[in-house]
Backbone as a chain_set.jsonl record, in Angstrom:
{"seq": "MNIKCTPSDLHGEIDLKTSDSSIAFLLCAGALSKKGVTLSKIQIDGFTEKLLNSLEYIGANVSVKGNRVTVSRNRLFGMSVNLNSKTEFFVYCALASVCEKGFTQITGLRGIDRKTVDLTVKTLSKLRVACSFDDDDELIIWGGNEITGGTADAENNPLLLLALTVISCEARELVDIHNAGRVESEFPDYIKNFNLLNGKAEILK", "coords": {"N": [[-182.215, -103.72, -223.483], [-181.74, -103.386, -226.383], [-180.154, -102.895, -229.659], [-180.519, -102.289, -233.073], [-178.622, -102.23, -235.774], [-178.374, -101.348, -239.142], [-176.423, -102.378, -242.364], [-174.135, -99.632, -243.013], [-172.673, -96.214, -244.55], [-171.294, -94.406, -243.624], [-172.079, -90.817, -243.496], [-171.285, -87.083, -244.166], [-171.044, -84.217, -241.85], [-171.082, -82.792, -238.557], [-171.54, -81.295, -235.817], [-170.48, -81.446, -232.713], [-172.001, -82.429, -229.424], [-170.659, -82.797, -226.9], [-167.799, -84.386, -225.159], [-166.817, -86.548, -224.699], [-165.572, -89.917, -224.853], [-166.818, -91.424, -226.973], [-166.476, -90.292, -229.512], [-164.402, -91.216, -231.031], [-165.343, -93.372, -231.38], [-166.645, -92.654, -233.599], [-165.09, -91.256, -235.267], [-163.483, -93.482, -236.044], [-165.475, -95.188, -237.941], [-165.726, -93.131, -239.874], [-163.505, -93.969, -240.957], [-164.083, -95.879, -243.076], [-165.929, -94.701, -244.517], [-166.507, -93.811, -247.973], [-167.266, -90.684, -248.611], [-166.698, -89.872, -246.622], [-166.446, -88.498, -243.134], [-167.348, -85.565, -241.12], [-166.223, -84.165, -237.902], [-167.142, -81.369, -236.488], [-166.285, -78.853, -233.698], [-164.582, -80.462, -232.064], [-162.514, -81.184, -229.319], [-159.807, -81.889, -229.193], [-157.525, -83.904, -227.465], [-154.689, -85.904, -226.288], [-155.6, -88.216, -226.401], [-157.11, -88.509, -229.016], [-155.725, -87.515, -231.079], [-153.785, -89.301, -231.005], [-155.476, -91.41, -231.816], [-155.768, -90.37, -234.413], [-153.221, -90.351, -235.342], [-152.589, -93.134, -235.921], [-154.828, -93.591, -237.569], [-154.163, -92.496, -239.858], [-151.89, -93.578, -240.259], [-152.631, -96.3, -240.46], [-153.808, -96.165, -243.443], [-156.295, -94.733, -243.432], [-157.76, -91.331, -244.567], [-157.028, -88.543, -243.269], [-157.854, -85.118, -241.964], [-156.909, -82.343, -240.421], [-158.205, -79.296, -239.353], [-157.496, -76.672, -237.044], [-160.486, -77.168, -234.967], [-161.564, -79.308, -236.597], [-162.157, -81.92, -238.26], [-161.968, -84.431, -240.386], [-162.412, -87.56, -241.69], [-162.009, -90.117, -244.062], [-162.348, -93.141, -246.106], [-159.795, -95.003, -247.695], [-157.946, -97.691, -248.707], [-157.536, -99.746, -245.704], [-155.029, -100.642, -243.6], [-152.969, -103.194, -241.28], [-151.847, -102.431, -237.495], [-149.561, -101.886, -235.158], [-150.032, -101.782, -231.708], [-149.849, -100.263, -228.542], [-151.868, -100.351, -225.419], [-153.677, -97.72, -223.627], [-155.846, -97.372, -221.782], [-158.433, -98.952, -221.431], [-160.696, -97.792, -223.252], [-159.44, -97.526, -225.148], [-158.902, -100.103, -225.462], [-161.216, -101.057, -227.425], [-161.565, -99.236, -229.069], [-159.167, -99.592, -230.719], [-160.079, -102.482, -231.857], [-161.966, -102.396, -233.378], [-161.653, -101.161, -234.96], [-159.639, -102.857, -236.003], [-160.712, -105.054, -236.842], [-162.441, -104.163, -238.492], [-160.358, -103.972, -240.767], [-159.053, -104.095, -244.122], [-156.99, -105.945, -244.306], [-153.738, -107.763, -244.126], [-152.542, -107.442, -240.146], [-153.665, -106.806, -236.673], [-151.665, -105.476, -234.115], [-152.413, -106.173, -230.582], [-151.388, -104.9, -227.683], [-150.745, -104.708, -224.143], [-152.19, -105.771, -222.943], [-152.401, -106.897, -220.041], [-153.755, -104.786, -218.261], [-156.464, -104.744, -218.784], [-159.177, -105.617, -217.734], [-159.207, -109.589, -217.617], [-161.856, -110.711, -218.078], [-163.084, -109.131, -219.837], [-161.488, -108.916, -222.303], [-161.863, -111.639, -222.702], [-164.747, -111.835, -223.278], [-164.867, -110.358, -225.877], [-163.077, -111.306, -227.336], [-165.015, -113.531, -228.102], [-167.087, -112.331, -228.875], [-166.328, -110.508, -231.521], [-165.759, -113.097, -232.87], [-167.606, -114.819, -232.824], [-168.957, -112.767, -234.848], [-167.197, -113.635, -237.204], [-165.169, -112.525, -237.349], [-161.231, -112.612, -237.297], [-159.655, -113.658, -234.896], [-157.342, -114.028, -232.06], [-155.711, -115.19, -229.067], [-153.637, -115.724, -227.541], [-152.172, -115.058, -225.462], [-151.828, -113.374, -221.773], [-151.216, -110.72, -222.76], [-151.572, -109.755, -225.193], [-153.189, -109.186, -228.211], [-154.103, -110.405, -231.222], [-155.767, -109.264, -234.036], [-156.994, -110.392, -236.954], [-156.931, -108.765, -240.417], [-159.621, -108.827, -243.345], [-161.346, -109.604, -242.75], [-164.936, -111.344, -243.927], [-167.706, -109.635, -242.666], [-170.194, -111.386, -240.909], [-172.593, -110.512, -239.794], [-175.676, -110.4, -237.795], [-176.698, -111.899, -234.31], [-174.833, -110.355, -231.763], [-174.01, -110.409, -228.391], [-173.671, -107.53, -226.061], [-173.165, -107.398, -223.32], [-173.739, -105.551, -221.682], [-171.638, -104.28, -221.682], [-170.797, -100.79, -222.593], [-169.266, -99.616, -223.995], [-168.223, -101.936, -225.35], [-170.307, -101.931, -227.016], [-170.4, -99.363, -228.766], [-168.04, -100.033, -230.197], [-169.112, -102.168, -232.155], [-171.069, -101.191, -232.925], [-169.858, -99.462, -235.102], [-168.149, -102.032, -236.387], [-170.792, -102.551, -237.709], [-170.733, -101.296, -239.859], [-169.359, -102.611, -241.878], [-170.812, -105.145, -242.351], [-172.173, -107.894, -244.066], [-174.338, -108.081, -243.193], [-177.442, -107.181, -241.084], [-176.329, -106.017, -237.818], [-177.686, -107.336, -234.758], [-177.749, -106.318, -231.538], [-177.503, -107.579, -228.596], [-178.331, -106.193, -224.831], [-177.165, -103.649, -224.342], [-176.294, -102.457, -222.5], [-175.881, -99.602, -220.125], [-175.909, -97.287, -222.554], [-176.789, -95.023, -223.021], [-177.033, -93.383, -220.875], [-174.414, -93.202, -220.336], [-173.414, -92.771, -222.977], [-174.976, -90.463, -224.044], [-175.352, -89.26, -226.098], [-174.522, -90.844, -228.775], [-176.136, -92.673, -230.273], [-177.335, -90.87, -231.696], [-176.008, -89.24, -232.943], [-174.485, -90.243, -234.447], [-176.402, -91.36, -236.566], [-177.727, -89.404, -237.857], [-175.283, -88.865, -238.816], [-176.137, -90.541, -241.249], [-176.081, -93.084, -240.491], [-177.673, -96.26, -239.547], [-179.099, -97.338, -237.139], [-181.281, -98.401, -234.482], [-182.639, -98.277, -231.584], [-184.096, -100.95, -229.919], [-186.499, -101.169, -227.6]], "CA": [[-181.865, -102.864, -224.437], [-181.753, -104.364, -227.944], [-179.608, -102.19, -230.799], [-180.223, -102.93, -234.515], [-177.45, -101.673, -236.741], [-178.206, -102.033, -240.423], [-175.067, -101.688, -242.384], [-174.688, -98.267, -243.897], [-171.839, -95.707, -245.146], [-171.458, -92.872, -242.609], [-171.356, -89.503, -244.264], [-171.717, -85.863, -243.663], [-170.639, -83.138, -241.03], [-172.358, -82.926, -237.3], [-170.592, -80.038, -235.049], [-170.661, -82.313, -231.493], [-171.952, -81.473, -227.931], [-170.143, -83.61, -226.509], [-166.502, -84.348, -225.32], [-166.659, -88.26, -224.277], [-164.783, -91.023, -225.401], [-167.855, -91.685, -227.498], [-165.567, -88.987, -230.705], [-163.279, -91.769, -231.422], [-166.002, -94.58, -232.688], [-167.224, -91.698, -234.858], [-163.885, -91.262, -236.353], [-163.472, -95.128, -236.944], [-166.815, -94.935, -239.266], [-165.439, -92.042, -240.989], [-162.429, -94.489, -242.037], [-165.055, -96.557, -243.147], [-166.823, -93.805, -245.452], [-165.713, -93.199, -249.083], [-167.644, -89.905, -248.837], [-166.465, -88.894, -245.358], [-167.253, -88.179, -241.747], [-167.017, -84.477, -240.557], [-166.648, -83.575, -236.873], [-166.798, -80.116, -235.988], [-165.724, -78.402, -232.709], [-164.075, -80.99, -231.194], [-161.263, -80.986, -229.27], [-158.573, -82.829, -229.89], [-156.16, -84.476, -226.34], [-153.928, -87.196, -226.114], [-156.302, -89.65, -226.88], [-158.211, -88.294, -230.395], [-154.379, -87.195, -231.373], [-153.265, -91.0, -231.226], [-156.159, -92.541, -232.631], [-155.499, -89.764, -235.61], [-152.385, -90.477, -235.919], [-153.43, -94.287, -236.24], [-156.296, -93.993, -239.034], [-153.753, -91.946, -240.57], [-150.539, -95.054, -240.82], [-153.179, -98.013, -241.71], [-154.36, -95.888, -244.669], [-157.048, -93.716, -243.759], [-157.367, -90.175, -245.212], [-157.316, -88.097, -242.237], [-157.601, -83.816, -242.143], [-157.197, -81.672, -239.371], [-158.341, -77.924, -240.049], [-158.444, -76.278, -235.948], [-161.153, -77.999, -234.022], [-162.436, -79.61, -237.69], [-161.274, -83.295, -238.369], [-162.766, -84.886, -241.395], [-161.693, -88.859, -241.576], [-162.082, -90.871, -244.802], [-161.909, -94.368, -246.49], [-158.728, -96.129, -248.197], [-157.265, -98.905, -247.929], [-156.712, -100.334, -244.121], [-154.028, -102.063, -243.181], [-153.081, -103.625, -239.42], [-151.076, -101.72, -237.069], [-149.253, -102.852, -233.891], [-150.229, -100.528, -230.718], [-149.762, -100.331, -226.885], [-153.107, -99.578, -224.52], [-153.251, -97.152, -222.286], [-156.597, -97.891, -221.005], [-159.978, -99.456, -221.523], [-161.092, -97.467, -224.474], [-158.325, -98.042, -226.304], [-159.195, -101.66, -226.439], [-162.162, -101.329, -227.976], [-161.455, -98.491, -230.278], [-158.548, -100.43, -231.674], [-160.7, -103.692, -231.866], [-163.112, -102.111, -233.646], [-160.499, -100.694, -235.827], [-158.292, -103.95, -236.604], [-162.363, -106.403, -237.097], [-162.808, -103.903, -240.684], [-159.127, -103.683, -241.997], [-158.818, -104.936, -245.3], [-155.596, -106.469, -244.947], [-152.532, -107.528, -242.6], [-152.971, -108.256, -238.891], [-153.234, -105.987, -236.016], [-151.263, -107.075, -232.791], [-152.664, -104.98, -229.701], [-150.468, -104.925, -226.315], [-150.897, -103.551, -222.794], [-153.909, -106.064, -222.031], [-152.849, -106.503, -218.913], [-154.514, -103.517, -217.698], [-157.618, -104.619, -218.99], [-159.757, -106.992, -217.041], [-159.588, -110.964, -218.832], [-163.119, -111.328, -217.981], [-163.647, -107.778, -220.753], [-160.853, -109.356, -222.964], [-162.804, -112.533, -223.312], [-166.332, -111.481, -224.136], [-164.291, -109.501, -227.182], [-162.665, -112.515, -228.583], [-166.311, -114.363, -228.251], [-168.292, -111.488, -229.271], [-165.789, -110.946, -232.767], [-165.879, -114.249, -233.23], [-169.13, -114.953, -233.555], [-169.199, -112.504, -236.608], [-166.205, -114.116, -238.264], [-163.844, -111.896, -237.001], [-160.554, -113.741, -237.045], [-158.881, -113.36, -233.935], [-156.323, -114.959, -231.611], [-155.516, -114.523, -227.694], [-152.611, -116.585, -226.827], [-150.705, -114.148, -224.444], [-152.305, -112.479, -221.611], [-150.77, -109.246, -222.614], [-151.287, -109.895, -226.851], [-154.336, -109.675, -228.995], [-153.729, -110.479, -232.433], [-156.712, -109.549, -235.058], [-156.767, -110.504, -239.124], [-157.72, -108.06, -241.847], [-159.345, -109.13, -244.296], [-163.154, -110.587, -242.696], [-166.664, -110.865, -244.296], [-168.025, -109.801, -240.803], [-171.323, -112.045, -241.489], [-173.887, -109.794, -239.341], [-176.464, -111.524, -237.389], [-176.764, -111.74, -233.063], [-173.886, -110.022, -230.773], [-174.194, -109.835, -226.786], [-172.511, -106.731, -225.361], [-173.446, -108.381, -222.005], [-173.868, -104.928, -221.084], [-170.914, -102.849, -221.67], [-171.34, -99.849, -223.733], [-168.144, -99.45, -225.127], [-168.251, -102.986, -226.84], [-171.925, -101.818, -228.071], [-169.834, -98.886, -229.508], [-167.666, -100.871, -231.331], [-170.165, -102.999, -232.699], [-171.356, -100.131, -233.733], [-168.782, -99.658, -236.139], [-168.429, -103.331, -236.961], [-171.305, -103.114, -238.269], [-170.49, -101.2, -240.697], [-168.933, -103.492, -242.807], [-171.147, -106.449, -242.248], [-173.341, -107.97, -244.75], [-176.446, -108.517, -243.195], [-177.539, -106.479, -239.782], [-175.789, -106.515, -236.248], [-178.405, -107.0, -234.051], [-177.125, -106.031, -230.6], [-178.453, -107.704, -226.993], [-177.575, -106.149, -223.831], [-176.454, -102.932, -225.165], [-176.073, -101.459, -221.34], [-175.748, -98.407, -220.091], [-175.258, -96.742, -223.496], [-178.091, -93.966, -223.175], [-176.571, -93.278, -219.728], [-173.205, -92.998, -220.125], [-172.992, -91.807, -223.864], [-176.432, -89.92, -224.476], [-175.207, -88.691, -227.486], [-173.603, -91.391, -229.582], [-176.369, -93.027, -231.219], [-178.139, -89.629, -231.636], [-174.71, -88.285, -233.684], [-174.468, -91.935, -235.348], [-177.852, -91.983, -237.109], [-177.043, -88.026, -238.344], [-173.967, -89.51, -240.049], [-176.033, -91.774, -241.91], [-175.648, -94.205, -239.783], [-178.642, -96.893, -239.358], [-178.821, -97.422, -235.092], [-182.475, -98.906, -234.131], [-182.731, -98.733, -230.407], [-185.497, -101.819, -229.799], [-186.948, -101.112, -225.531]], "C": [[-181.182, -103.666, -225.729], [-181.154, -102.979, -228.417], [-179.704, -102.426, -232.148], [-179.427, -102.113, -235.842], [-177.64, -102.655, -238.197], [-176.98, -101.542, -241.305], [-175.269, -100.233, -243.478], [-173.358, -97.397, -243.901], [-171.952, -94.197, -244.282], [-170.865, -91.885, -243.682], [-171.553, -88.249, -243.62], [-171.215, -85.485, -242.635], [-171.66, -82.735, -239.594], [-171.015, -82.078, -236.462], [-171.101, -81.015, -233.31], [-170.916, -81.427, -230.115], [-171.658, -82.18, -226.686], [-168.589, -83.831, -226.518], [-166.229, -85.573, -224.688], [-165.896, -88.584, -225.329], [-165.575, -91.549, -226.778], [-166.958, -91.479, -229.116], [-165.217, -89.949, -231.016], [-164.06, -92.596, -232.528], [-166.623, -94.031, -233.906], [-166.155, -91.591, -235.779], [-163.424, -92.0, -236.737], [-164.118, -95.364, -237.902], [-166.289, -94.162, -239.878], [-163.971, -92.893, -241.549], [-163.121, -95.414, -242.961], [-165.972, -95.972, -244.441], [-166.235, -93.244, -246.774], [-165.801, -91.571, -249.385], [-166.822, -88.83, -247.652], [-166.825, -88.447, -244.079], [-166.448, -86.811, -241.123], [-167.536, -84.322, -239.147], [-166.08, -82.396, -236.635], [-166.872, -79.393, -234.513], [-165.349, -79.276, -231.344], [-162.927, -80.733, -230.746], [-160.661, -82.075, -228.987], [-157.219, -83.025, -228.495], [-155.738, -85.396, -227.081], [-154.264, -88.05, -227.063], [-156.13, -89.481, -228.4], [-156.716, -87.976, -231.094], [-154.27, -88.743, -231.924], [-154.186, -91.493, -231.855], [-155.844, -91.796, -234.146], [-155.012, -90.577, -236.2], [-152.335, -92.097, -236.376], [-153.882, -94.388, -237.321], [-155.122, -93.262, -240.12], [-152.22, -93.591, -241.376], [-151.21, -96.085, -241.279], [-153.792, -97.451, -242.862], [-155.052, -94.795, -244.216], [-156.66, -92.156, -244.455], [-157.757, -89.052, -243.765], [-156.689, -85.914, -242.718], [-158.235, -83.296, -241.007], [-156.638, -80.364, -239.519], [-158.648, -77.097, -238.145], [-159.324, -77.354, -235.183], [-161.772, -79.335, -235.192], [-161.863, -80.752, -238.133], [-162.317, -83.804, -239.219], [-161.532, -85.926, -241.937], [-162.67, -89.56, -242.972], [-161.815, -92.178, -245.052], [-160.632, -94.152, -247.486], [-159.015, -96.981, -247.632], [-156.949, -98.99, -246.482], [-156.271, -101.32, -243.901], [-153.66, -102.45, -241.556], [-151.81, -102.802, -239.082], [-150.88, -102.361, -236.128], [-149.563, -101.443, -232.548], [-150.4, -101.135, -229.193], [-150.801, -99.898, -226.323], [-152.538, -99.011, -223.827], [-154.789, -97.368, -221.696], [-157.916, -98.901, -221.979], [-160.655, -99.415, -222.963], [-160.768, -97.503, -225.27], [-158.874, -98.618, -227.028], [-160.201, -101.545, -227.601], [-162.547, -100.339, -228.717], [-160.498, -99.372, -231.096], [-158.904, -101.577, -232.058], [-160.929, -103.263, -233.118], [-162.586, -101.7, -234.934], [-159.881, -101.957, -236.651], [-159.599, -104.678, -237.133], [-162.188, -105.56, -238.779], [-161.341, -103.246, -241.312], [-158.719, -104.615, -243.088], [-157.888, -106.093, -245.363], [-154.554, -106.497, -243.986], [-153.1, -108.029, -241.367], [-152.546, -106.877, -237.464], [-152.839, -106.687, -234.857], [-151.361, -105.37, -231.799], [-152.403, -105.267, -228.517], [-150.306, -104.297, -225.607], [-151.89, -103.881, -222.423], [-153.664, -106.782, -220.709], [-153.053, -106.093, -217.677], [-155.91, -103.772, -218.735], [-158.12, -106.054, -218.496], [-159.845, -108.128, -217.944], [-160.709, -111.26, -219.102], [-163.622, -110.906, -219.991], [-163.105, -108.817, -221.775], [-161.693, -110.681, -223.85], [-163.835, -112.631, -224.211], [-165.838, -110.751, -225.275], [-164.46, -109.941, -228.006], [-163.84, -112.751, -229.083], [-166.881, -113.454, -229.33], [-167.631, -111.658, -231.386], [-165.816, -112.069, -233.452], [-166.681, -114.796, -234.103], [-169.334, -114.587, -235.219], [-168.036, -112.009, -237.144], [-165.207, -113.089, -238.538], [-162.723, -112.824, -236.493], [-159.298, -113.015, -235.638], [-158.285, -114.168, -232.644], [-155.703, -114.292, -230.003], [-155.14, -115.823, -227.041], [-152.161, -116.518, -225.899], [-151.368, -113.424, -223.821], [-152.553, -111.474, -222.079], [-150.924, -108.928, -224.518], [-152.677, -109.934, -227.207], [-153.864, -109.433, -230.097], [-155.485, -110.76, -233.409], [-156.958, -109.439, -236.411], [-157.851, -109.889, -239.313], [-158.229, -108.877, -242.505], [-160.689, -109.939, -244.021], [-164.598, -110.51, -243.553], [-167.147, -111.135, -243.163], [-169.582, -110.542, -241.85], [-172.873, -111.013, -240.896], [-174.503, -110.754, -238.381], [-176.608, -111.342, -235.652], [-175.3, -111.362, -232.808], [-174.534, -109.686, -229.451], [-173.376, -108.832, -226.456], [-172.427, -107.083, -224.267], [-173.273, -106.928, -221.163], [-172.874, -104.254, -220.831], [-170.986, -102.346, -223.007], [-169.978, -99.564, -224.446], [-168.048, -100.868, -226.229], [-169.08, -102.494, -228.077], [-170.821, -100.932, -229.294], [-168.661, -99.324, -230.842], [-168.24, -101.561, -232.516], [-170.979, -102.558, -233.584], [-170.711, -99.555, -235.365], [-168.578, -100.491, -236.929], [-169.389, -103.324, -238.051], [-171.749, -102.595, -239.495], [-170.537, -101.789, -241.926], [-169.639, -104.236, -242.864], [-171.737, -106.368, -243.3], [-174.368, -107.741, -244.97], [-176.459, -107.74, -241.781], [-176.997, -106.924, -238.774], [-177.04, -106.328, -235.317], [-177.837, -107.31, -232.375], [-177.746, -106.086, -229.172], [-177.874, -107.415, -225.94], [-177.046, -105.252, -223.917], [-175.67, -101.535, -223.543], [-176.372, -100.073, -220.912], [-175.741, -97.218, -220.607], [-176.161, -95.201, -223.42], [-177.496, -92.964, -221.971], [-175.511, -92.326, -219.911], [-172.687, -92.132, -221.801], [-174.245, -91.462, -224.705], [-176.363, -89.734, -225.561], [-175.165, -89.179, -229.363], [-174.57, -91.966, -230.438], [-177.161, -92.123, -232.431], [-177.102, -88.902, -233.249], [-174.322, -89.526, -234.574], [-175.152, -92.216, -236.298], [-177.724, -90.56, -237.961], [-176.274, -88.0, -239.09], [-174.273, -90.023, -240.984], [-176.316, -92.547, -241.604], [-176.997, -95.171, -239.573], [-178.52, -98.019, -237.987], [-179.85, -97.321, -234.568], [-182.524, -99.349, -232.619], [-184.27, -99.213, -230.443], [-185.338, -101.916, -227.85], [-186.551, -102.418, -224.833]], "O": [[-180.205, -104.414, -225.76], [-181.48, -101.964, -227.802], [-178.645, -102.926, -232.529], [-180.007, -101.474, -236.72], [-177.356, -103.827, -238.444], [-176.507, -100.43, -241.07], [-176.12, -99.93, -244.315], [-172.627, -97.896, -243.045], [-172.655, -93.205, -244.474], [-169.857, -91.926, -244.387], [-172.006, -88.285, -242.476], [-170.69, -86.451, -242.081], [-172.848, -82.433, -239.706], [-169.81, -82.307, -236.573], [-172.3, -81.034, -233.034], [-170.429, -80.356, -229.751], [-172.318, -82.133, -225.648], [-167.969, -83.584, -227.553], [-165.19, -85.564, -224.029], [-165.589, -87.953, -226.341], [-164.882, -92.088, -227.641], [-166.817, -92.476, -229.824], [-165.988, -90.073, -231.967], [-163.872, -92.687, -233.741], [-167.011, -94.632, -234.909], [-166.304, -91.818, -236.98], [-162.782, -91.812, -237.771], [-163.523, -95.786, -238.894], [-166.331, -94.598, -241.028], [-163.39, -92.432, -242.532], [-162.338, -95.729, -243.857], [-166.598, -96.707, -245.205], [-165.505, -92.255, -246.703], [-164.952, -91.004, -250.072], [-166.492, -87.646, -247.704], [-167.889, -87.831, -244.143], [-165.282, -86.843, -240.727], [-168.74, -84.307, -238.891], [-164.866, -82.211, -236.553], [-168.052, -79.487, -234.176], [-165.598, -79.052, -230.16], [-162.142, -80.116, -231.467], [-161.151, -83.113, -228.542], [-156.163, -82.393, -228.548], [-156.143, -85.741, -228.191], [-153.703, -88.503, -228.061], [-155.268, -90.092, -229.033], [-156.816, -88.581, -232.161], [-154.614, -89.183, -233.02], [-153.757, -92.247, -232.729], [-155.668, -92.572, -235.085], [-155.445, -91.334, -237.069], [-151.902, -92.174, -237.525], [-153.45, -95.212, -238.127], [-155.286, -93.562, -241.302], [-151.939, -94.152, -242.435], [-150.81, -96.791, -242.205], [-154.45, -98.295, -243.471], [-154.537, -93.721, -244.526], [-155.518, -91.851, -244.8], [-158.935, -88.942, -243.425], [-155.728, -85.508, -243.37], [-159.376, -83.472, -240.578], [-155.464, -80.042, -239.702], [-159.827, -76.919, -237.841], [-158.776, -78.393, -234.814], [-162.389, -80.273, -234.688], [-160.716, -80.506, -238.508], [-163.493, -83.668, -238.881], [-160.407, -85.661, -242.361], [-163.899, -89.523, -242.917], [-160.989, -92.647, -244.27], [-160.538, -93.058, -248.042], [-159.749, -97.273, -246.688], [-156.052, -98.259, -246.062], [-156.677, -102.482, -243.912], [-154.247, -101.811, -240.683], [-150.937, -102.493, -239.892], [-151.596, -103.327, -235.864], [-149.215, -100.276, -232.728], [-150.939, -102.183, -228.834], [-150.947, -98.721, -226.652], [-151.429, -99.222, -223.336], [-154.534, -97.699, -220.538], [-157.899, -99.324, -223.135], [-161.038, -100.357, -223.657], [-161.426, -97.527, -226.31], [-159.279, -98.479, -228.182], [-159.886, -101.986, -228.706], [-163.709, -100.316, -229.122], [-160.943, -99.894, -232.119], [-158.039, -102.057, -232.791], [-160.193, -103.663, -234.02], [-163.209, -101.974, -235.96], [-159.702, -101.914, -237.868], [-159.356, -104.963, -238.306], [-161.92, -106.094, -239.855], [-161.244, -102.304, -242.098], [-158.153, -105.698, -242.937], [-157.923, -106.996, -246.198], [-154.361, -105.603, -243.161], [-153.986, -108.884, -241.37], [-151.495, -106.246, -237.351], [-153.194, -107.799, -234.468], [-150.892, -104.243, -231.963], [-153.236, -106.031, -228.03], [-149.775, -103.214, -225.856], [-152.667, -103.166, -221.79], [-154.654, -107.3, -220.191], [-152.801, -106.543, -216.56], [-156.276, -102.823, -219.429], [-157.682, -107.18, -218.734], [-160.439, -107.948, -219.008], [-160.962, -111.938, -220.097], [-164.092, -111.59, -220.9], [-163.927, -109.617, -222.221], [-162.019, -110.757, -225.035], [-163.956, -113.154, -225.318], [-166.854, -110.383, -225.864], [-165.174, -109.762, -228.993], [-164.082, -112.412, -230.241], [-167.097, -113.814, -230.487], [-168.096, -112.402, -232.249], [-165.899, -112.024, -234.68], [-166.692, -115.115, -235.292], [-169.611, -115.247, -236.221], [-167.698, -110.87, -237.464], [-164.597, -112.841, -239.577], [-162.911, -113.638, -235.588], [-158.436, -112.137, -235.667], [-159.02, -115.083, -232.271], [-155.331, -113.127, -229.861], [-155.774, -116.64, -226.373], [-151.701, -117.472, -225.272], [-151.878, -112.539, -224.508], [-153.693, -111.008, -222.075], [-150.392, -107.938, -225.021], [-153.409, -110.683, -226.559], [-153.207, -108.405, -230.258], [-156.149, -111.792, -233.497], [-157.122, -108.343, -236.945], [-159.01, -110.01, -238.917], [-157.594, -109.931, -242.555], [-161.121, -110.77, -244.82], [-165.184, -109.436, -243.687], [-167.186, -112.224, -242.591], [-169.896, -110.3, -243.015], [-173.928, -110.895, -241.52], [-173.947, -111.826, -238.144], [-176.657, -110.118, -235.539], [-174.461, -111.926, -233.51], [-175.434, -108.852, -229.35], [-172.184, -109.131, -226.52], [-171.234, -107.161, -223.975], [-172.733, -106.999, -220.059], [-172.918, -103.536, -219.833], [-171.14, -102.917, -224.086], [-169.971, -99.271, -225.642], [-167.872, -100.871, -227.447], [-168.905, -102.514, -229.296], [-170.455, -101.442, -230.353], [-168.585, -98.967, -232.018], [-167.82, -101.468, -233.669], [-171.485, -103.066, -234.584], [-171.279, -99.368, -236.441], [-168.68, -100.227, -238.128], [-169.145, -103.861, -239.131], [-172.696, -103.021, -240.157], [-171.372, -101.642, -242.819], [-169.407, -104.62, -244.01], [-172.005, -105.27, -243.787], [-175.113, -107.429, -245.898], [-175.338, -107.665, -241.276], [-177.023, -108.139, -238.581], [-177.417, -105.174, -235.113], [-177.54, -108.459, -232.047], [-178.313, -105.151, -228.606], [-176.873, -108.086, -225.686], [-175.896, -105.51, -223.562], [-175.022, -100.488, -223.534], [-177.248, -99.471, -221.534], [-175.64, -96.191, -219.936], [-175.681, -94.313, -224.123], [-177.524, -91.753, -222.193], [-175.539, -91.106, -219.748], [-171.885, -91.201, -221.87], [-174.533, -91.992, -225.778], [-177.346, -90.017, -226.245], [-175.438, -88.634, -230.433], [-174.163, -91.945, -231.599], [-177.48, -92.448, -233.574], [-177.516, -88.294, -234.236], [-173.679, -89.255, -235.588], [-174.839, -93.164, -237.019], [-177.569, -90.884, -239.138], [-176.316, -87.257, -240.07], [-173.418, -90.256, -241.839], [-177.035, -93.167, -242.387], [-177.796, -94.289, -239.258], [-178.007, -99.136, -237.927], [-179.955, -96.257, -233.958], [-182.469, -100.543, -232.327], [-185.273, -98.566, -230.746], [-184.503, -102.451, -227.12], [-186.742, -102.556, -223.625]]}, "num_chains": 1, "name": "protein.A"}
């Protein structure tokens, strides 16, 4: 399965009927939105709270009112983050790729499969995202990239696919993502929610 993502400015409000980690990627896309993205009826667990703090730290506008979260665009700068999970790895790679300035230092990579890191670095580099992986435990991703768009291969990794949808929002041209993996079974509502927020992701069987 392939997914074609046309650059888009996500905005609007949706009630979520899911509690999976795909919510994090919609919040990241909100950080690129001038009008803002609001997610209602979400559960703010430890991971979501950490992400919201990170979004605020790097410059996004964040508002939390109960289980209603709004994230909107401001200038995004780099950060330093230590990972606790594979999901965090892809979330922070997506964020780092679209920062306007500075660099993001991602550590804790010894807990991530080396093949996964190498695949991500290869994919980001193909989209003209500057990154450096010179240490087994540290990845540096530079901000200020002019993301070109083009073809990207997710190699059946649905989390990489989710990260690429966020990155596509800032691309100059559409991003054609091949081998999207089990995204429809693992994250069945993500593409629908992405498009409800004015995203432009088309599933090509």
